[in-house]
C-alpha positions, -999 to +999 in steps of 0.1 A: -510-193+434-531-224+432-523-248+404-554-251+381-566-286+373-583-300+343-615-302+364-612-265+371-607-257+334-637-279+324-659-262+350-650-228+337-656-238+301-689-254+310-701-223+329-690-201+299-710-223+276-741-220+298-737-182+299-732-180+262-765-200+256-785-178+279-771-147+263-778-160+228-815-167+237-818-132+253-798-109+231-789-128+199-757-133+181-741-099+189-739-107+226-729-143+220-698-131+202-690-107+229-693-135+255-662-151+240-642-122+253-658-125+287-649-162+287-612-154+285-616-131+315-636-156+334-609-183+329-583-159+342-602-149+373-614-184+382-579-199+379-560-172+397-544-161+364-560-127+362-551-101+336-536-067+343-547-050+375-549-012+376-513+002+375-499-032+364-469-024+342-468-059+327-486-052+293-496-073+264-485-059+230-512-036+217-518-053+184-528-085+202-547-071+231-570-051+207-581-082+189-615-097+198-622-129+180-639-163+187-616-192+196-612-218+168-636-247+175-612-276+170-576-285+180-555-312+164-533-329+190-509-358+194-512-380+224-481-393+242-487-428+227-488-414+191-524-410+181-535-378+163-568-366+178-593-339+169-603-322+202-631-297+208-617-265+222-650-259+240-653-292+259-617-305+256-632-339+246-619-360+217-641-358+186-624-383+164-590-401+158-573-392+126-543-415+127-524-438+150-488-447+154-495-482+142-507-466+110-474-449+103-473-419+125-438-413+138-442-379+156-439-358+176-421-337+151-447-317+132-484-312+125-498-288+100-534-280+090-546-263+059-578-243+054-590-269+029-593-294+058-562-315+054-538-324+082-502-330+073-479-350+096-446-370+098-450-407+090-432-438+080-439-460+050-420-487+032-399-460+016-388-444+048-398-410+062-428-397+045-451-367+047-486-380+050-520-362+049-554-371+063-587-352+060-597-333+092-631-349+090-615-384+090-606-408+063-576-427+049-541-413+051-523-405+018-485-402+012-477-367-001-439-366-004-408-384+008-395-364+037-405-350+072-414-319+091-442-306+070-454-270+072-483-258+050-487-221+040-517-202+055-536-203+022-529-240+018-512-237-015-476-244-006-461-273+014-427-270+029-409-301+041-374-315+048-362-341+023-330-361+020-315-371-014-284-391-022-257-370-040-235-390-063-211-361-065-206-359-027-212-396-020-236-389+009-271-380+018-278-343+015-306-326+034-326-298+019-359-279+023-384-283-004-413-259-010-439-275-033-469-259-050-495-285-042-516-277-073-489-276-100-462-297-084-436-271-090-410-269-063-379-251-051-352-265-029-328-250-003-298-271+005-287-273+042-251-262+050-244-295+068-256-329+059-264-338+095-282-304+104-314-310+123-346-291+117-373-296+143-400-273+128-406-245+103-432-217+104-448-197+077-455-159+078-492-151+076-488-137+041-473-170+029-442-154+015-416-162+041-406-194+058-387-193+091-364-223+097-346-231+129-316-254+128-287-266+149-262-257+122-244-233+145-231-235+181-267-230+191-301-228+174-300-205+144-332-192+127-331-180+091-358-166+069-364-179+033-381-158+007-402-185-010-408-163-040-371-163-048-351-191-065-339-218-041-304-215-027-285-229+002-299-223+037-265-207+047-272-179+023-306-171+037-312-140+059-305-147+096-331-136+120-315-113+147-330-125+179-323-111+214-294-127+234-306-160+248-338-158+228-354-185+207-379-182+178-414-197+183-433-186+152-450-157+134-478-134+147-479-111+117-458-108+086-436-084+106-438-097+141-433-130+159-431-147+193-397-149+210-389-171+240-364-159+265-352-180+295-337-167+326-324-183+358-317-220+364-336-250+377-356-250+398-362-213+395-362-212+357-384-184+343-395-184+306-409-152+290-428-149+258-422-117+240-434-101+208-404-094+185-398-075+153-388-101+127-364-079+108-346-062+137-350-087+165-360-059+188-385-068+216-418-049+209-434-059+242-439-088+267-467-113+263-465-135+294-440-148+319-440-185+327-424-200+358-411-236+361-394-260+338-425-271+317-430-242+293-421-245+266-402-277+260-392-273+224-363-292+210-330-292+229-309-285+197-333-265+175-352-243+200-389-238+206-401-232+170-435-248+165-443-254+202-464-222+204-493-220+181-513-187+178-548-188+162-555-169+130-563-137+150-532-140+171-552-140+203-554-176+215-521-195+220-516-233+223-483-240+241-466-274+242-450-281+276-447-305+304-471-313+332-463-316+369-437-342+380-453-376+386-444-413+386-442-427+351-443-465+347-409-480+339-390-451+354-373-450+388-374-412+391-402-388+387-409-377+352-435-355+334-460-362+307-467-338+279-492-311+286-509-285+263-516-251+278-539-224+266-530-187+269-553-159+259-539-124+252-544-104+284-541-134+308-511-135+331-506-173+331-515-201+307-540-227+316-533-265+313-561-280+291-548-313+277-528-338+298-506-365+282-505-347+248-472-338+232-482-314+204-512-294+194-522-270+166-554-251+157-574-270+131-581-259+095-577-221+097-551-201+077-535-171+093-546-136+082 
């Protein structure tokens, strides 16, 4: 299989845009919307990543395959040198820069976008780690809360983040998860079972009730689910998500299902599979796609791949954070790899690289259904 290049991807997108304009002039908005489905198929065929051939037993879970929806127009992404950019999903060109590392961004931990047009991110101020926000349309950044790893609920009303406070009783810094109502300021806190437990990302269920949290508190990554309508407790008392053996949690698709990541084999024949899983039972509902090579997804070595796979509100278009092909990186003696963002559309066999030298990406400004 040929490896698609960015030029290939841009050529496909450009052709899809031309076709869409012609169809709009000829048949109006109905056909223009349908062309978005054709675009996904065109990308798959052009790049040698075709969907399912007749008789192909590799299926996409029915709930996802049945959804036809336009791709969100904008992506918020972080470059490998720490700038937060808004990128057009149609042209893959940078529209505007929201924040730079010199302005306090300390990434690449987390990005979160609300339907109201705010982007939340990890930053540094004179008071230490701080959750900052900046308007999607551009403007000055604002400190929101002392802490890190922000995750905003799909309706934009609740902000979850990791905070550290000094406990006079224990004589040490204690880490906890805070869920704050952005309008009223009311908040609930879940204490972590270990002061040094690491949390790389958190993901909200589409109904805004549950928050999945992956931590390295156990011998391996452990994912628990918080009911944010219940009083805050310790994270150790939260319900543990039963994932398949060797599986990692990537994030929600619906209130009842999510994306699991299962790795098999070893370098250089490593194979990574994305599967749809039942959140309560951990059972695999069906395969999504199989990825070959070391670059997908990278995730965090201690806390799993949570947050590295970002489905759009319809659960059809997925942004995947990974690594690009091995290449010479200045200052290194051995070959390394820059960050790469991949796009996978339900029904395609393989994801397509779209943004080179980016280390994190999310869809902009749309809450999950």
